[in-house]
Each structure stands twice: as C-alpha cells, then as structure tokens.
C-alpha atoms as one frame of an Amber mdcrd trajectory, in Angstrom:
protein
   3.089 -13.404  66.943   4.911 -14.980  63.993   2.793 -16.620  61.344   3.481
 -18.432  58.085   1.632 -18.396  54.798   0.946 -22.079  54.219  -0.736 -21.861
  50.817  -1.346 -19.411  47.987  -4.346 -19.979  45.714  -2.766 -20.258  42.238
  -5.910 -19.580  40.196  -7.217 -16.647  42.265  -3.825 -14.942  42.547  -3.177
 -15.577  38.850  -6.489 -13.966  37.884  -5.857 -10.871  39.969  -2.272 -10.430
  38.789  -3.166 -11.136  35.144  -5.867  -8.468  35.113  -3.557  -5.987  36.859
  -0.837  -6.673  34.280  -3.269  -6.271  31.377  -4.665  -2.997  32.692  -1.256
  -1.731  33.767   0.172  -2.315  30.303  -2.401   0.075  28.837  -0.656   2.943
  30.628   2.356   2.414  28.357   0.889   0.862  25.225  -1.812   3.426  24.466
   0.485   6.486  24.483   3.171   4.684  22.460   0.582   3.563  19.918  -0.703
   7.129  19.602   2.846   8.462  19.163   3.650   5.810  16.571   0.522   6.623
  14.590   1.182  10.364  14.799   4.804  10.233  13.625   4.692   7.461  11.021
   4.682   8.827   7.460   1.480   8.190   5.510   3.136   6.082   2.788   5.288
   4.002   5.156   3.021   0.959   4.969   0.632  -0.640   7.387   0.927   0.347
  11.006   0.909  -2.649  13.373  -1.914  -1.278  15.513  -3.373  -4.768  16.027
  -0.085  -5.861  17.593  -0.267  -3.012  20.111  -3.884  -3.826  20.900  -2.994
  -7.483  21.525  -0.169  -6.673  23.952  -2.483  -6.198  26.997  -3.985  -9.615
  26.257  -0.515 -11.170  26.128   0.424  -9.424  29.385  -2.746 -10.793  30.993
  -2.086 -14.368  29.810   1.599 -14.474  30.716   1.015 -12.671  34.023  -1.622
 -15.254  34.921   0.566 -18.199  33.917   3.668 -16.929  35.726   1.793 -16.362
  39.005   0.013 -19.715  38.617   3.349 -21.519  38.295   4.920 -19.455  41.105
   2.082 -20.211  43.536   2.117 -23.904  42.635   5.881 -24.042  43.262   5.467
 -22.228  46.585   2.730 -24.637  47.666   4.909 -27.616  46.716   8.043 -26.290
  48.426   6.194 -25.215  51.609   6.321 -28.717  53.074  10.104 -28.882  52.610
  11.242 -25.324  53.380   8.449 -23.725  55.356   6.519 -20.673  54.298   6.924
 -16.946  54.127   7.080 -15.784  57.707   5.682 -12.530  59.006   4.875 -11.012
  62.341   1.401  -9.760  63.160  -0.071  -8.133  66.216  -3.648  -7.518  67.224
  -4.848  -3.965  66.900  -5.505  -2.342  70.259  -8.929  -0.758  70.642  -9.190
   2.393  72.707
C-alpha cells in the first residue's frame, strides 16, 4: 500500500536533528582540540579552546534552524506537489 507523508513537525524534528548534530560534532571537535593543544608551542599565544567548545552549540543551533526551515517548506509545498511517497506492508504474524 502506497502512503504519503503529509506533514513533518518542524519543531520536534529540528530538536532531534539539532541535538544529534551537536553530539555528533563532538566526535570530531574533541580529538582535534586535544591535538591542537598538544602540538601548539607554549609561547605561541592563546589557544582558541573556547571556539572549539562553542562549535557543538553552533552545530546544534544551525542544525535545528535548517531542519525547521526544511520541514516548514515541505509542509507548504505538500499541497502543491504531494508528499514523499513510500510503500508499506503489514507484517505477517505466524
């Protein structure tokens, strides 16, 4: 049976994706921050550690906003173009 997604919840999907982006960015940011701190000479000036710590927050905010806008556009365009179509079947019980 073919079905269509008629609406995405912008706020809920934005929250989930924003948190996933923030947590996912830690996988890359923490090791790079540790490497930068380990290999920067002592007299080279201040290390921008605060910038690296703020990056997950920026990822969270921009991930949330981009999904929010994307879901709102999908919901608006659904009435003109139709929705994402998929096929589903009921699971057979033995």
